Each structure stands twice: as C-alpha cells, then as structure tokens.
Rosetta silent file (secondary structure, phi, psi, omega in degrees, C-alpha in Angstrom):
SEQUENCE: MSTTPGAGGNRNVKNLPIGPDGQRAWSHGMCSACFGDWGTFCTAWWCPCIVFGRNKERYQYLSEQGIPDPDAGKGYNRDSCEKHGFHTIVTGFGWVYQVALRRKLRERYDIRGSDTSDYCLSFWCNPCALTQESREMELEEDDLRSKNV
SCORE:     score description
SCORE:     0.000 S_00000001
   1 L     0.000  133.491 -176.470   -0.007    0.009    0.009 S_00000001
   2 L   -85.483  135.316  173.134    1.348    3.357   -1.016 S_00000001
   3 L  -123.540   13.835  179.790    1.769    6.161    1.482 S_00000001
   4 L   -65.761  134.136  177.247    3.842    8.349   -0.817 S_00000001
   5 L   -55.180  138.187 -179.771    2.673   12.007   -0.846 S_00000001
   6 L    83.390   -6.025 -178.282    0.565   12.660   -3.919 S_00000001
   7 L   -97.825    4.386 -179.647   -0.121    8.933   -4.341 S_00000001
   8 L   120.411 -173.911 -177.032   -3.451    8.984   -2.518 S_00000001
   9 L  -104.365 -162.078  177.249   -4.677    8.620    1.014 S_00000001
  10 L   -63.624  123.597 -177.216   -4.961    5.882    3.565 S_00000001
  11 L   -98.276    7.502  174.175   -6.015    2.778    1.677 S_00000001
  12 L  -143.164   62.190 -173.880   -7.029    0.881    4.802 S_00000001
  13 L   -57.415  -36.066 -177.919   -8.950    3.537    6.722 S_00000001
  14 L   -83.419    3.124 -179.313  -10.744    0.981    8.900 S_00000001
  15 L    50.875   47.504  178.075   -7.403   -0.657    9.817 S_00000001
  16 L   -69.128  148.250 -178.200   -8.618   -4.068    8.782 S_00000001
  17 L   -63.146  139.077  176.981   -6.212   -6.937    9.521 S_00000001
  18 L   -97.011  127.522 -179.414   -3.707   -7.715    6.798 S_00000001
  19 L   -78.820  175.702  179.063   -3.263  -11.434    6.202 S_00000001
  20 L   -61.486  -20.727  178.176    0.011  -13.278    5.573 S_00000001
  21 L   -82.430   -0.427  179.269   -0.689  -12.794    1.861 S_00000001
  22 L    81.408   11.015 -177.102   -0.452   -9.005    2.372 S_00000001
  23 L  -120.848  165.964 -178.725   -4.132   -8.563    1.603 S_00000001
  24 E  -133.654  177.429  175.691   -7.261   -7.687    3.525 S_00000001
  25 L   -83.944  167.736  172.390  -11.024   -7.927    3.177 S_00000001
  26 L   -61.008  149.979  179.174  -13.226   -5.253    1.625 S_00000001
  27 L   -67.510  -27.091  177.944  -14.013   -2.464    4.090 S_00000001
  28 L  -129.539  127.650  175.866  -17.715   -3.134    3.645 S_00000001
  29 L   -66.049  168.995 -177.126  -19.174   -6.594    3.068 S_00000001
  30 H   -57.200  -46.987 -177.031  -21.619   -7.060    0.212 S_00000001
  31 H   -71.264  -42.623 -179.918  -24.766   -6.642    2.329 S_00000001
  32 H   -69.981  -26.866  176.098  -23.472   -3.754    4.422 S_00000001
  33 H   -63.525  -48.404 -177.790  -22.267   -2.080    1.218 S_00000001
  34 H   -65.206  -52.260 -173.427  -25.765   -2.174   -0.257 S_00000001
  35 H   -78.904  -11.345  179.431  -27.722   -1.246    2.836 S_00000001
  36 H   -88.233  -11.953 -179.197  -25.208    1.351    4.012 S_00000001
  37 L  -145.781   79.212 -175.941  -25.591    3.599    0.956 S_00000001
  38 H   -62.138  -34.250 -178.477  -29.129    3.427   -0.381 S_00000001
  39 H   -62.470  -50.362  179.277  -28.607    6.272   -2.868 S_00000001
  40 H   -65.656  -42.522 -179.651  -25.746    4.564   -4.684 S_00000001
  41 H   -60.239  -46.478 -178.896  -27.430    1.154   -4.418 S_00000001
  42 H   -65.537  -40.411  176.719  -30.715    2.397   -5.932 S_00000001
  43 H   -63.153  -42.052  179.242  -28.887    4.171   -8.746 S_00000001
  44 H   -66.353  -30.819  178.774  -26.847    1.007   -9.390 S_00000001
  45 H   -70.000  -47.546 -173.920  -30.047   -1.062   -9.398 S_00000001
  46 H   -86.450  -31.966 -178.454  -31.923    1.105  -11.895 S_00000001
  47 L  -147.911   75.834 -176.338  -29.032    2.446  -13.983 S_00000001
  48 H   -58.260  -25.569 -178.379  -25.753    0.640  -13.249 S_00000001
  49 H   -63.244  -32.261  179.391  -23.972    2.495  -16.049 S_00000001
  50 H   -66.099  -48.319 -179.295  -24.139    5.732  -14.054 S_00000001
  51 H   -66.828  -41.438  177.398  -22.490    4.231  -10.959 S_00000001
  52 H   -58.761  -47.058  179.820  -19.968    2.346  -13.105 S_00000001
  53 H   -60.838  -41.981  178.321  -19.044    5.585  -14.929 S_00000001
  54 H   -64.798  -46.662  179.577  -18.661    7.495  -11.659 S_00000001
  55 H   -59.563  -43.676 -179.108  -16.563    4.727  -10.131 S_00000001
  56 H   -62.878  -44.185  179.660  -14.337    4.565  -13.191 S_00000001
  57 H   -65.717  -41.748 -179.991  -13.757    8.327  -13.217 S_00000001
  58 H   -62.963  -44.395  179.492  -13.083    8.432   -9.468 S_00000001
  59 H   -61.453  -47.057 -178.229  -10.606    5.556   -9.715 S_00000001
  60 H   -62.333  -41.441 -179.956   -8.756    7.141  -12.639 S_00000001
  61 H   -65.437  -46.354  177.765   -8.539   10.506  -10.866 S_00000001
  62 H   -60.377  -41.496 -178.272   -7.286    8.971   -7.629 S_00000001
  63 H   -67.360  -40.845 -174.453   -4.711    6.895   -9.541 S_00000001
  64 H   -87.431  -38.939 -174.555   -3.448    9.752  -11.683 S_00000001
  65 H  -100.673  -24.981 -177.810   -3.778   12.767   -9.357 S_00000001
  66 L    77.007   10.999  178.664   -3.597   11.217   -5.905 S_00000001
  67 L  -136.725  162.297  178.614   -6.538   13.334   -4.771 S_00000001
  68 L   -67.241  145.821  176.722  -10.347   12.970   -4.948 S_00000001
  69 L   -69.365  119.200 -178.738  -12.023   14.050   -8.158 S_00000001
  70 L   -65.687  -19.740  179.620  -13.743   17.379   -7.366 S_00000001
  71 L  -102.355    9.292 -176.304  -16.466   16.559   -9.904 S_00000001
  72 L   -60.430  133.408  174.697  -17.061   12.963   -8.788 S_00000001
  73 L    78.695    8.976 -177.571  -20.689   11.984   -8.672 S_00000001
  74 L  -100.985   18.842 -179.315  -21.943   15.153  -10.342 S_00000001
  75 L   172.104 -147.717  175.874  -23.078   13.530  -13.523 S_00000001
  76 L  -141.717  154.211  177.998  -22.279   10.559  -15.621 S_00000001
  77 L   -85.230  109.373 -175.072  -19.468    9.525  -17.880 S_00000001
  78 H   -57.092  -45.447 -179.394  -21.065    9.480  -21.332 S_00000001
  79 H   -60.390  -47.598 -179.942  -18.536    7.046  -22.778 S_00000001
  80 H   -63.519  -42.993 -179.464  -18.958    4.602  -19.882 S_00000001
  81 H   -64.015  -41.496 -178.886  -22.742    4.937  -19.951 S_00000001
  82 H   -64.806  -47.890 -179.517  -22.927    4.322  -23.684 S_00000001
  83 H   -67.569  -52.343 -176.732  -20.699    1.244  -23.560 S_00000001
  84 H   -67.341  -44.337 -179.797  -21.955   -0.185  -20.279 S_00000001
  85 H   -63.417  -44.041  178.505  -25.574    0.789  -20.972 S_00000001
  86 H   -60.182  -48.555 -177.225  -25.566   -0.637  -24.475 S_00000001
  87 H   -70.279  -29.998  177.832  -24.084   -3.925  -23.351 S_00000001
  88 H   -70.608  -48.755 -175.115  -26.374   -4.132  -20.329 S_00000001
  89 H   -75.643  -47.205 -173.099  -29.571   -3.448  -22.264 S_00000001
  90 H   -82.859  -42.613 -173.749  -28.822   -5.077  -25.615 S_00000001
  91 H  -110.327  -20.075 -176.422  -26.583   -8.004  -24.745 S_00000001
  92 L    81.137    9.886 -176.636  -26.881   -8.376  -20.966 S_00000001
  93 L  -111.343   23.302  178.704  -23.087   -8.288  -20.626 S_00000001
  94 L   -60.325  -30.620 -178.602  -22.555   -4.787  -19.178 S_00000001
  95 H   -62.188  -21.866 -179.033  -21.235   -6.343  -15.996 S_00000001
  96 H   -62.352  -36.615  178.392  -18.146   -7.534  -17.914 S_00000001
  97 H   -62.877  -32.939 -177.003  -16.800   -3.952  -18.011 S_00000001
  98 H   -68.688  -30.216 -174.515  -17.088   -3.790  -14.255 S_00000001
  99 H   -60.561  -43.921 -179.386  -14.829   -6.800  -13.691 S_00000001
 100 H   -63.579  -39.629  178.264  -11.665   -5.043  -14.910 S_00000001
 101 H   -69.176  -39.331  179.258  -12.320   -2.029  -12.659 S_00000001
 102 H   -61.467  -40.433  177.130  -13.087   -4.279   -9.701 S_00000001
 103 H   -61.791  -44.357  179.584   -9.744   -6.041  -10.193 S_00000001
 104 H   -61.977  -39.775  177.828   -7.931   -2.666  -10.285 S_00000001
 105 H   -64.983  -42.363  177.682   -9.647   -1.610   -7.060 S_00000001
 106 H   -60.472  -40.036  179.492   -8.650   -4.869   -5.355 S_00000001
 107 H   -68.411  -42.005 -179.438   -5.059   -4.259   -6.435 S_00000001
 108 H   -61.623  -41.990 -174.983   -5.089   -0.604   -5.315 S_00000001
 109 L  -100.962    9.619 -179.664   -6.416   -1.455   -1.871 S_00000001
 110 L    51.860   50.888 -178.715   -4.698   -4.850   -1.496 S_00000001
 111 E   -98.142  134.132  179.360   -8.046   -6.587   -1.167 S_00000001
 112 L   -65.303  140.383  177.640   -8.280  -10.345   -1.184 S_00000001
 113 L   163.087 -172.951 -179.280  -10.198  -11.872   -4.082 S_00000001
 114 L  -149.462  166.476  175.817   -9.915  -13.399   -7.513 S_00000001
 115 H   -60.165  -37.956  179.540  -11.046  -12.857  -11.070 S_00000001
 116 H   -62.255  -45.797  178.313  -13.600  -15.623  -10.528 S_00000001
 117 H   -65.656  -36.282  177.816  -15.118  -13.905   -7.508 S_00000001
 118 H   -63.016  -45.090  178.640  -15.115  -10.589   -9.393 S_00000001
 119 H   -62.009  -46.818 -177.605  -17.013  -12.175  -12.292 S_00000001
 120 H   -63.583  -47.345 -178.715  -19.517  -13.901   -9.998 S_00000001
 121 H   -66.269  -40.538 -179.976  -20.192  -10.833   -7.850 S_00000001
 122 H   -66.495  -32.828 -179.425  -20.421   -8.492  -10.843 S_00000001
 123 H   -81.546  -52.373 -172.737  -22.878  -10.824  -12.569 S_00000001
 124 H   -82.594  -30.171 -175.221  -25.050  -12.029   -9.705 S_00000001
 125 L  -130.091   46.659 -173.176  -24.892   -9.021   -7.354 S_00000001
 126 H   -52.949  -50.850 -179.005  -24.098   -6.132   -9.692 S_00000001
 127 H   -62.071  -37.871  179.029  -25.731   -3.277   -7.727 S_00000001
 128 H   -69.107  -40.371  179.383  -24.136   -4.440   -4.464 S_00000001
 129 H   -63.854  -43.273  177.625  -20.729   -4.889   -6.113 S_00000001
 130 H   -61.938  -41.956  179.686  -20.898   -1.395   -7.642 S_00000001
 131 H   -66.578  -41.668  178.452  -21.910    0.073   -4.290 S_00000001
 132 H   -60.153  -44.574  179.397  -19.124   -1.813   -2.489 S_00000001
 133 H   -62.500  -44.104  179.872  -16.555   -0.457   -4.969 S_00000001
 134 H   -61.282  -44.245 -178.177  -17.898    3.081   -4.562 S_00000001
 135 H   -67.679  -32.027  177.890  -17.758    2.909   -0.778 S_00000001
 136 H   -64.113  -46.387  178.841  -14.153    1.615   -0.815 S_00000001
 137 H   -67.756  -33.911  179.951  -13.014    4.633   -2.802 S_00000001
 138 H   -59.843  -37.283  178.280  -15.125    6.939   -0.643 S_00000001
 139 H   -61.393  -46.290  178.784  -13.080    5.961    2.424 S_00000001
 140 H   -66.146  -41.853  179.635   -9.816    7.007    0.772 S_00000001
 141 H   -62.281  -43.681  178.777  -11.391   10.173   -0.629 S_00000001
 142 H   -63.237  -39.258  176.938  -12.778   11.141    2.791 S_00000001
 143 H   -60.056  -44.969  179.229   -9.340   10.506    4.341 S_00000001
 144 H   -64.680  -41.903  179.587   -7.747   12.800    1.793 S_00000001
 145 H   -64.429  -36.361 -179.119  -10.365   15.488    2.280 S_00000001
 146 H   -67.602  -21.497  177.242   -9.877   15.374    6.063 S_00000001
 147 L   -95.159    5.342 -179.222   -6.199   16.176    5.465 S_00000001
 148 L    53.831   44.787  178.218   -7.205   19.060    3.152 S_00000001
 149 L   -78.439    0.000    0.000   -5.251   17.603    0.256 S_00000001
C-alpha cells in the first residue's frame, strides 16, 4: 500500500487486519455495502452504467492525481454509460466492463479476491458490487479530504 505523498490517502482507513498474503477484506461486506448507501445502491439497481461511470472516473482521478475528483458523482461519464448501458440493455453483458475495474480496485487497496469472484459478484450481485466499490473509494477520498489535500 502506497503512502507516498501525492499517491493517494490511507487505503485501509478501517485498519482491517492484513493477512500473511499481504491482503485484507473489503471495508464493507456485500450486504453492508448495499444497505449502508441506499442512494448509490438504488442508482446502481436502476441504472448501473451511471455508478460504473462514476466509479471509473473516481478511480482514474485517484490513480493519476492522488486526490479525490472534485467533480465525482456530479453527472455521468457518457462514454462509460454508452458502452456499459448498451451492453447491459442489448446483450446483458454490461457487468463484464465492471470486472476489470473491480480487479484494479482490489489491487489498489490490497483486497483479497480473484477474477472468478469478481465475475460472480459483478454478474449475480451487480448493484451491491458497484456500491461496495464506490464505498471503498469513498473511504480513501474522505481521508484525503480530512487532510485538506
């Protein structure tokens, strides 16, 4: 986990135990992720492309700038919505785009998991998985904001 200035904030805000593999669990379990943020969950349920687009933009900004995106959550990423929305509505495979981002988030936060679990959760529990991903980034963003970065 990086603690280099400009590289982001605390990536284990809840101080979850780190296993011998150097990884930890998600900060919010699947059920607590869903029920802990009804706004994001409902948006992910009715229009997952919006939450996916926001998550993608927030992740990219945190990775590139090391600070929270000041415009995060204030709209939708048209490109993400078109791709994710098209594949969700027309083919039913919009969740596939989410898997790559979920893997990147697990790597950023040293979260235990696998590609198989990412595929299963993104397919079977898409709104909860999107909400869980959003809440993980929110912890780091809140940490950075509290330090006035």
